Structures are given as structure tokens and as C-alpha cells.
C-alpha positions as CSV (number, residue, x, y, z in Angstrom):
1,M,-2.2,17.9,2.6
2,K,-3.9,21.0,1.4
3,N,-2.8,22.2,-2.1
4,K,-0.7,18.9,-2.4
5,Y,-1.4,17.4,-5.7
6,H,-0.2,13.8,-6.0
7,K,1.3,12.1,-9.1
8,I,-1.0,9.1,-9.7
9,I,0.0,6.1,-11.9
10,S,-2.3,3.1,-12.7
11,I,-1.2,0.0,-14.5
12,T,-4.0,-2.4,-15.6
13,D,-4.1,-5.3,-18.1
14,E,-5.2,-2.8,-20.7
15,H,-3.9,0.8,-19.9
16,L,-1.1,2.6,-18.4
17,T,-2.4,5.9,-17.0
18,F,-0.9,9.0,-15.5
19,F,-2.9,11.7,-13.8
20,Q,-2.0,14.8,-11.7
21,A,-4.4,17.5,-10.8
22,K,-3.4,21.2,-10.8
23,E,-4.4,24.2,-8.6
24,T,-5.4,26.0,-11.8
25,G,-6.0,24.8,-15.3
26,A,-6.6,21.4,-16.7
27,P,-5.0,18.4,-15.0
28,T,-2.1,16.5,-16.5
29,F,-3.5,13.3,-18.0
30,R,-1.9,10.7,-20.3
31,Q,-3.1,7.2,-21.1
32,T,-1.7,4.6,-23.5
33,D,-2.8,1.0,-24.4
34,I,-0.4,-1.7,-23.1
35,R,-2.5,-4.8,-24.1
36,G,-0.1,-7.5,-25.3
37,L,3.0,-5.8,-23.9
38,K,5.5,-7.6,-21.6
39,D,6.9,-5.9,-18.5
40,E,9.9,-4.5,-20.5
41,G,7.6,-2.9,-22.9
42,I,5.6,-1.3,-20.1
43,I,8.8,0.1,-18.6
44,K,9.7,1.7,-21.8
45,K,6.2,3.3,-22.0
46,L,6.7,4.6,-18.5
47,I,10.1,6.2,-19.3
48,V,8.5,7.9,-22.3
49,F,5.7,9.2,-20.1
50,F,8.1,10.8,-17.6
51,K,10.3,12.3,-20.4
52,E,7.4,13.7,-22.4
53,L,5.6,15.1,-19.4
54,K,8.8,16.5,-17.9
55,I,8.0,15.2,-14.5
56,N,10.1,13.7,-11.6
57,P,8.8,10.0,-11.2
58,S,9.9,9.8,-7.6
59,G,7.1,9.8,-5.0
60,M,4.4,8.4,-7.3
61,V,1.1,7.0,-6.0
62,M,0.6,3.6,-7.6
63,V,-3.1,2.4,-7.8
64,I,-4.0,-1.2,-8.3
65,H,-7.6,-2.2,-9.1
66,R,-10.0,-3.7,-6.6
67,Q,-10.1,-6.9,-8.6
68,N,-6.4,-7.7,-7.7
69,A,-7.1,-7.7,-3.9
70,L,-9.0,-9.6,-1.3
71,M,-11.0,-7.7,1.4
72,R,-11.7,-9.5,4.8
73,F,-13.1,-8.2,8.1
74,M,-12.1,-9.2,11.7
75,T,-12.8,-8.0,15.2
76,L,-9.6,-7.9,17.3
77,P,-9.1,-7.3,21.0
78,S,-6.9,-4.1,20.8
79,L,-7.0,-0.4,20.0
80,Q,-3.4,-0.1,19.0
81,I,-2.7,-0.1,15.3
82,Q,0.7,-2.0,15.6
83,E,-0.9,-4.6,17.9
84,L,-3.8,-5.0,15.3
85,R,-1.3,-5.5,12.5
86,N,0.5,-8.2,14.5
87,M,-2.7,-10.0,15.4
88,A,-3.9,-9.9,11.8
89,A,-0.6,-11.2,10.6
90,L,-1.0,-14.3,12.8
91,Q,-4.4,-15.0,11.4
92,I,-4.2,-14.2,7.7
93,A,-3.1,-17.7,6.7
94,G,-6.3,-19.1,8.0
95,I,-8.6,-16.7,6.1
96,V,-7.1,-16.7,2.6
97,P,-5.9,-19.4,0.2
98,Y,-2.2,-18.3,0.4
99,A,0.6,-19.0,2.7
100,E,1.6,-16.0,4.9
101,E,4.8,-15.3,3.1
102,E,2.9,-15.2,-0.4
103,V,0.8,-12.1,0.5
104,V,1.1,-8.5,1.4
105,F,-1.6,-6.9,3.6
106,D,-2.6,-3.6,5.2
107,L,-5.5,-2.8,7.5
108,K,-7.9,0.1,8.2
109,V,-9.8,0.5,11.5
110,L,-13.6,0.8,10.8
111,S,-14.9,1.1,14.4
112,V,-14.1,0.5,18.0
113,D,-16.3,-0.5,20.8
114,G,-16.4,0.2,24.6
115,T,-14.8,-3.2,25.5
116,G,-11.4,-2.5,23.8
117,N,-12.2,-4.3,20.5
118,S,-11.6,-3.0,16.9
119,K,-13.5,-3.9,13.8
120,V,-10.9,-3.8,11.0
121,M,-10.9,-4.1,7.2
122,I,-7.8,-6.1,6.0
123,I,-6.7,-5.6,2.3
124,I,-4.7,-8.6,1.0
125,V,-2.8,-8.8,-2.2
126,P,-0.6,-11.7,-3.6
127,R,3.0,-10.7,-3.0
128,E,4.0,-11.7,-6.6
129,S,1.6,-9.1,-7.9
130,I,3.0,-6.3,-5.7
131,E,6.6,-7.4,-6.6
132,R,5.8,-7.2,-10.3
133,Y,4.5,-3.6,-10.2
134,W,7.4,-2.6,-7.9
135,K,10.0,-4.0,-10.3
136,I,8.4,-2.3,-13.3
137,Y,8.4,1.0,-11.4
138,V,11.9,1.0,-9.8
139,K,13.4,0.1,-13.2
140,T,12.5,3.6,-14.3
141,D,15.0,4.7,-11.5
142,A,12.3,5.8,-9.2
143,M,10.4,4.5,-6.1
144,P,6.7,4.8,-5.4
145,S,5.7,6.4,-2.1
146,C,2.5,4.4,-1.9
147,I,0.9,1.4,-3.5
148,T,-2.9,1.5,-2.7
149,L,-6.2,0.2,-3.7
150,S,-8.7,1.9,-6.2
151,S,-11.6,1.5,-3.7
152,F,-10.0,4.0,-1.4
153,G,-9.6,6.5,-4.3
154,V,-13.4,6.2,-5.0
155,W,-14.2,6.8,-1.3
156,L,-11.8,9.8,-1.1
157,W,-13.5,11.3,-4.1
158,H,-16.9,10.9,-2.3
159,C,-15.4,12.5,0.8
160,R,-14.8,15.7,-1.1
161,H,-18.0,15.5,-3.1
162,C,-20.5,14.9,-0.3
163,S,-21.0,17.2,2.7
164,E,-23.1,14.4,4.5
165,R,-20.4,12.9,6.7
166,T,-22.3,10.1,8.5
167,A,-25.0,9.0,5.9
168,V,-24.2,5.7,4.2
169,F,-23.8,5.9,0.4
170,M,-23.4,3.4,-2.4
171,I,-21.0,4.4,-5.1
172,I,-21.2,2.6,-8.4
173,D,-18.1,3.5,-10.5
174,M,-18.2,2.2,-14.1
175,N,-15.3,2.6,-16.6
176,E,-14.5,1.1,-19.9
177,H,-14.1,-2.6,-19.0
178,D,-14.3,-2.6,-15.2
179,G,-15.7,-0.9,-12.2
180,E,-16.6,-1.3,-8.6
181,I,-19.3,-0.8,-6.0
182,C,-18.3,0.9,-2.8
183,I,-20.4,1.3,0.4
184,C,-19.1,4.2,2.5
185,T,-19.8,7.4,4.6
186,G,-17.9,10.6,4.5
187,E,-15.7,9.2,7.3
188,N,-14.9,5.7,6.2
189,L,-14.9,3.1,3.5
190,Y,-16.9,0.0,4.7
191,A,-17.0,-2.4,1.8
192,S,-16.3,-2.7,-1.9
193,R,-16.7,-5.2,-4.8
194,A,-14.9,-5.4,-8.1
195,L,-17.0,-5.4,-11.4
196,R,-15.9,-6.8,-14.8
197,L,-18.3,-5.1,-17.1
198,P,-19.6,-6.9,-20.2
199,E,-18.2,-5.8,-23.6
200,G,-21.6,-5.3,-25.0
201,D,-24.6,-3.2,-23.9
202,I,-24.6,-2.9,-20.0
203,A,-28.4,-2.4,-20.2
204,A,-29.0,-5.9,-21.6
205,D,-31.8,-7.6,-19.8
206,N,-32.7,-4.4,-18.1
207,F,-29.5,-4.2,-16.1
208,K,-29.9,-7.5,-14.5
209,F,-26.1,-8.0,-14.3
210,L,-25.5,-4.8,-12.5
211,L,-28.5,-5.3,-10.1
212,K,-27.2,-8.8,-9.2
213,E,-23.8,-7.3,-8.4
214,I,-25.4,-4.6,-6.2
215,D,-27.4,-7.3,-4.3
216,L,-24.2,-9.3,-3.6
217,T,-22.4,-6.3,-2.3
218,V,-25.2,-5.3,0.0
219,D,-25.6,-8.8,1.3
220,G,-21.9,-9.1,2.2
221,Y,-22.1,-5.6,3.9
222,V,-25.1,-6.7,5.9
223,Q,-23.6,-10.1,6.8
224,E,-20.5,-8.5,8.3
225,R,-22.7,-6.0,10.3
226,L,-20.6,-3.1,9.1
227,G,-23.3,-0.4,9.5
228,P,-26.8,0.8,8.4
229,L,-28.2,0.4,4.9
230,P,-27.3,3.0,2.3
231,V,-29.6,6.1,2.0
232,K,-28.4,7.1,-1.5
233,I,-26.8,5.8,-4.7
234,M,-24.2,7.7,-6.7
235,L,-23.4,6.7,-10.3
236,T,-19.8,7.7,-11.4
237,G,-17.2,6.8,-13.9
238,A,-15.8,7.5,-17.4
239,R,-17.8,4.8,-19.3
240,G,-20.9,7.0,-19.7
241,I,-23.9,6.5,-17.7
242,P,-27.0,5.0,-19.4
243,E,-29.9,7.4,-19.3
244,D,-32.4,4.9,-17.9
245,L,-30.1,3.4,-15.2
246,S,-31.0,6.0,-12.7
247,A,-34.8,5.2,-13.0
248,I,-34.2,1.5,-12.8
249,L,-32.2,1.9,-9.5
250,I,-34.8,4.3,-8.0
251,K,-37.6,1.7,-8.7
252,E,-35.5,-1.3,-7.6
253,Y,-34.1,0.1,-4.3
254,E,-36.4,3.1,-3.6
255,L,-33.4,5.3,-3.0
256,P,-32.4,8.7,-4.5
257,V,-29.8,8.5,-7.3
258,E,-27.2,11.0,-8.3
259,A,-25.1,10.7,-11.5
260,V,-21.6,12.2,-12.0
261,D,-20.1,11.4,-15.5
262,H,-16.3,12.0,-15.3
263,G,-15.7,10.9,-18.9
264,G,-17.7,13.6,-20.7
265,S,-16.3,13.7,-24.3
266,K,-13.6,11.2,-23.3
267,K,-15.9,8.3,-22.5
268,G,-14.0,5.0,-22.4
269,T,-10.6,6.6,-22.2
270,L,-10.0,7.9,-18.7
271,G,-9.6,4.6,-16.9
272,S,-10.7,4.6,-13.2
273,A,-11.5,8.3,-13.3
274,T,-13.1,8.4,-9.8
275,A,-10.2,6.7,-8.1
276,L,-7.7,9.0,-9.9
277,L,-9.5,12.1,-8.9
278,G,-10.0,10.9,-5.3
279,F,-6.2,10.2,-4.8
280,S,-5.1,13.4,-6.6
281,S,-5.1,15.7,-3.6
282,A,-6.0,13.4,-0.6
283,D,-4.4,12.7,2.7
284,L,-2.9,9.3,1.8
285,T,-2.7,8.4,5.5
286,Q,-6.4,7.7,5.2
287,S,-5.7,5.0,2.6
288,V,-3.7,1.7,2.8
289,N,-0.2,1.2,1.7
290,L,0.7,-2.2,0.3
291,I,4.5,-1.6,-0.2
292,P,6.5,-4.4,1.6
293,Q,9.2,-2.7,3.7
294,D,11.8,-5.3,2.9
295,L,11.6,-4.2,-0.8
296,V,12.1,-0.6,0.2
297,Q,15.1,-1.5,2.4
298,T,16.7,-3.5,-0.5
299,H,16.1,-0.7,-3.0
300,L,17.5,2.0,-0.7
301,R,20.6,-0.1,0.0
302,T,21.1,-0.5,-3.8
303,Q,20.7,3.2,-4.4
304,A,23.1,4.0,-1.5
305,K,25.8,1.8,-2.9
306,R,25.4,3.3,-6.3
307,A,25.6,6.9,-4.9
308,I,28.7,5.9,-2.8
309,I,30.4,4.6,-5.9
310,R,29.6,7.7,-7.9
311,M,30.7,9.9,-5.0
312,M,34.1,8.0,-4.6
313,G,34.6,8.3,-8.5
314,A,33.9,12.0,-8.2
315,I,36.4,12.3,-5.2
316,L,39.0,10.5,-7.2
317,I,38.6,12.8,-10.1
318,L,38.6,15.8,-7.7
319,V,42.0,14.6,-6.2
320,L,43.5,14.1,-9.7
321,L,42.3,17.4,-10.8
322,V,43.7,19.1,-7.7
323,I,47.1,17.4,-8.3
324,G,47.0,18.3,-11.9
325,V,46.1,21.9,-11.2
326,G,49.1,22.3,-8.8
327,A,51.5,20.8,-11.3
328,L,50.2,22.7,-14.3
329,Y,50.2,25.9,-12.3
330,V,54.0,25.6,-12.0
331,Y,54.9,24.1,-15.4
332,R,52.2,25.2,-17.7
333,K,50.8,28.4,-19.1
334,N,47.8,30.1,-17.6
335,K,45.5,28.8,-20.4
336,Y,45.9,25.2,-19.1
337,V,45.1,26.3,-15.6
338,E,42.0,28.1,-16.7
339,D,40.8,25.0,-18.5
340,L,41.2,22.8,-15.4
341,N,39.5,25.3,-13.2
342,A,36.5,25.1,-15.6
343,K,36.6,21.3,-15.3
344,W,36.8,21.5,-11.6
345,A,33.8,23.7,-11.4
346,E,31.8,21.2,-13.4
347,T,33.0,18.3,-11.3
348,K,32.1,20.2,-8.1
349,K,28.6,20.8,-9.5
350,Q,28.2,17.1,-10.1
351,L,29.6,16.3,-6.6
352,D,27.1,18.6,-5.0
353,V,24.2,16.9,-6.8
354,M,25.5,13.4,-5.7
355,E,25.9,14.6,-2.1
356,D,22.4,15.9,-2.1
357,Y,21.1,12.6,-3.5
358,K,23.0,10.7,-0.9
359,A,21.6,12.9,1.9
360,K,18.0,12.2,0.8
361,I,18.8,8.4,0.7
362,D,20.3,8.6,4.1
363,A,17.2,10.5,5.5
364,M,14.9,7.9,4.0
365,T,17.0,4.9,5.3
366,G,17.1,6.6,8.8
367,A,13.3,7.0,8.7
368,L,12.7,3.4,7.7
369,N,15.2,1.9,10.3
370,N,12.9,2.9,13.0
371,R,10.2,0.5,11.6
372,V,10.1,-3.1,12.7
373,I,9.4,-6.0,10.2
374,F,7.4,-8.5,12.1
375,K,6.4,-11.2,9.4
376,D,9.6,-13.3,9.7
377,M,9.8,-12.9,13.5
378,F,6.2,-14.0,14.1
379,A,6.7,-16.9,11.7
380,V,9.5,-18.2,14.1
381,V,7.2,-17.7,17.1
382,T,4.4,-19.7,15.5
383,R,6.6,-22.5,14.3
384,S,8.3,-22.7,17.7
385,A,5.0,-22.8,19.6
386,G,3.7,-25.8,17.8
387,P,0.1,-27.1,18.0
388,N,0.0,-27.6,21.8
389,I,0.7,-23.9,22.7
390,S,-1.9,-21.2,22.6
391,L,-0.8,-17.6,22.9
392,F,-3.3,-15.1,24.3
393,N,-1.2,-12.0,25.0
394,I,1.9,-10.6,23.0
395,N,3.5,-7.4,23.9
396,I,6.6,-5.5,22.5
397,S,8.1,-2.8,24.8
398,D,9.9,0.4,23.8
399,D,13.3,-1.3,24.5
400,R,12.4,-4.2,22.1
401,V,11.5,-6.8,24.8
402,L,9.0,-9.3,23.3
403,S,6.7,-10.8,26.1
404,M,4.4,-13.7,25.4
405,Q,1.7,-15.3,27.7
406,G,0.1,-18.4,26.8
407,V,-1.3,-21.9,27.9
408,A,0.2,-25.3,27.3
409,K,-0.9,-28.9,27.9
410,N,2.3,-29.6,29.8
411,Q,5.8,-28.4,30.9
412,A,7.5,-30.2,28.0
413,D,5.7,-28.2,25.4
414,I,6.8,-24.9,27.2
415,N,10.4,-26.1,27.2
416,S,10.2,-26.9,23.5
417,F,8.8,-23.5,22.7
418,Q,11.5,-21.8,24.8
419,E,14.2,-23.9,23.0
420,G,12.9,-23.0,19.5
421,L,13.1,-19.3,20.5
422,M,16.6,-19.7,21.8
423,R,17.7,-21.3,18.5
424,S,16.3,-18.4,16.5
425,S,18.5,-15.6,15.2
426,F,15.8,-13.1,16.1
427,F,16.0,-13.3,19.9
428,A,18.4,-13.1,22.8
429,N,18.1,-13.6,26.6
430,V,15.1,-16.0,26.2
431,R,13.7,-16.6,29.8
432,L,10.8,-18.3,31.3
433,D,9.2,-15.7,33.7
434,F,6.7,-18.0,35.3
435,V,4.6,-21.2,35.0
436,N,1.3,-21.8,36.9
437,K,-0.5,-25.0,36.8
438,R,-4.3,-24.8,36.9
439,T,-6.7,-27.7,37.2
440,T,-9.8,-27.4,35.3
441,Q,-12.9,-29.7,35.3
442,D,-11.6,-31.8,32.5
443,S,-7.8,-31.6,32.6
444,E,-4.7,-29.8,33.9
445,A,-3.0,-26.9,32.0
446,S,0.0,-24.8,32.4
447,Y,-0.2,-21.0,32.1
448,F,3.2,-19.4,31.5
449,K,5.0,-16.2,30.4
450,I,8.2,-16.0,28.3
451,S,10.3,-12.8,27.6
452,C,13.1,-12.3,25.1
453,K,15.1,-9.5,23.7
454,M,14.7,-8.7,20.0
455,K,18.0,-8.5,18.2
């Protein structure tokens, strides 16, 4: 990702912000107040942004603030990222106050141990929030390449700013109305907490509000056993850092403090400056991506249909023009022929543009077709299994064969599970590979394996 400068867009309750760093010269920055605007008004603002800045809106990185997301931690028995996603999907409904279909999530591996377990951070956002941002964006005739969380931008900024890769830092990022506290190293983000800063003096009561938020962040970090305590505090943001805050933090936590003010003369106007700077030239694979792939697929199909309609119209015009050119060549003067040749050249130019657009859509569609959407499929598995079946091993082979091993109280529960899978539109060739009855001290249980082909 070297020398790759991303186009960053941030939509909050108060501001619409665009930011793009440059290899030389000042970055492109534009921010406008959207308080009180409905989504249609925000869309108009976006279109004006893109037109005035003369930029292609495709491939934007959309940043949502930490306060819009839930962060949870799990230890899961796998080292494979897709297996970890599948396991997390099965457990999300039990750790957040939403149904599984009402949320979008992505995860990041924090650490692995020698027994094959992974400690993962799971970022969970209400689906309606993501869909709202998505609809706003695609109505500008573009599609974001990534929807991610501001905390990762703060961490990515720290990665470039600090050469100490393994030391644990606490980053306190303060902007006009909000901010966040992140605990991280140069190699990973371990925890973050959103702040809603008071309208008045942040130094009121000797910074008691901020000190309480810091304590809550550290307590949660320690409780999850994510790593050692921080060795340094960094103050960042565009709000303007109070002169006596560093001294208060040094006295309270006995840690060195470094302050980096991104706002300068623009205090209160730069939004989440640290996150924007962090994402501007980072490797986005280190972050999370909260775009639901079903939305991408639907958008691509719609764009492909539009491109085909435009192409067919262009071909029809081309055919008519060719017929007209032949007839006029015989019956008209050379002037008419020259006029039609000029029109043909213009039509051919438009056709080339449309074909190039369709090729890009086909390439994106081909890439996405290789991805598997598991949410609906595992919802069927969970529903069919019922309360008397416990699955302890789920595997998907390269040829799309889903194998599930579990334990049931009796044979009837296994038969019911198998019948539920057979009725589903997701699976074919559902077979019971084996059933082994085992007698324990208290009862008898049936261990089984079921395999089926994913359609």
C-alpha cells in the first residue's frame, strides 16, 4: 500500500467530512455541517463535494465513529479466519441485545496460543445503521470499498507515529464533540472506548470526567486479560489539548505523556483528525470491513443491468446508424455521409466507455462470487438442530461439502435434525455418516456426523 492515498469520508450526526492525503503539498480536506439534514440533504451535500473537488467517488473508505459500534472479545478454538467467523456468527446472538439478522460484524485476531485457540476482537454494528450509510453513498452513483471503525484509524495513525512496536500505549483522541480512548501497540489494537465530550470546559472539576473514562477503559482491558498495562499516554485530536492536562495525567497515572495537536489553527473543525490521518495511507487489510456482502451483490446486479441496457441501446443506435450510412451513401450527397460518420465516432466512444464499465463490474462480480455468505445458511443449521443437539465440529471442504459432528440425547433428535437440513434450499445429498451411542455415568448420548452438499 505504499504511496496509496485513500479517499476517506466520514458521516456523523454533525459533520460530513472528506479527507485525502497527498504525496506532496497540503491534503484535500472539506467539511460541512449537516445538523438537522435528512438523508436526501446529505446525499446532495455529497454530490456537491465530489463535483467541487473533482474526484471519482468510487472506492471511498467510509469511517463510522466508535460510539456506533459494540466491541466484544472471545476465545475460539481455531486458527483459521473463516472458521473463526463462522463460530462467532453462531454466538453473536448470545452476547448482544440484537437478533443475528439485525447486526453486521467483523473480527480481528488479537493473539493465538499454543493449544490452537485464538483471542479475537469482534466489532458489531446494527445492520440498519450500515444500510443507512450504504444507501446514502450508493445514491451518489458510487460504492465504498470499505466501511470501517474510527478506532482502527487511531491505531493506524499510532503505528506510523511510534517506532516502539511491542510497548502498550494509551491514545486519548479528543475532537469537537466526541473522542475515544484506545489501548494498543504498534502491532495491534486491543481495546477502545467512545467519549461524548461535554459542551463546556473539559477541565471542569480537574478533568474528573476524563479520568473516570480512562479508568473504565483500563478496567475493561484488564478484565479481558488482553495484555500488560500501558507504559505511555498520547494525547491527540483536533479539539485543542488543554495545557494542564498532561501534568494531571502524569500525576494520576505516573506515566509519560506526549501531546500531538492535529487541529492547530483549525481547532474544532477537523472532525476525527487522528482516524482520518490513520486511514489515509494505511493497509486496509489490517482494519475491519463492515460491508454486508449481500448489499454488494445487489448493487452490482443493479449496476450490471443498467450497463447492459445502456449497451443494448448503444448497439441499436449503432445498427441504425450503419444501415443509415449504407443507404445515405447511395442516395445522398457526401455531406450527409460525413455527418453520420461523425455521429458514429461519438457513439463508438460512448460504447467503449460502457464496455469498459461493464468489464469492471464483471470483474468485481467474479471476485465476489468466490465468497460464501454463511449467515442464512447457519441460521438454517441452528434452527434445524433445535435445543437437544449440540454441535462441536463444523467443517466446509473445498468442494463445498459441509460436515457437522455433534451429540444428541436420542436418535429421534438426530433424525429431526437431518430432516430439517433436507427440507432446506441450501443443502443437497444430506446423509448420516455415523451414530455412536455412549453411556456416561448419568445418561446415554448419541454422537453423530452428518454431511451435506452446499448448493
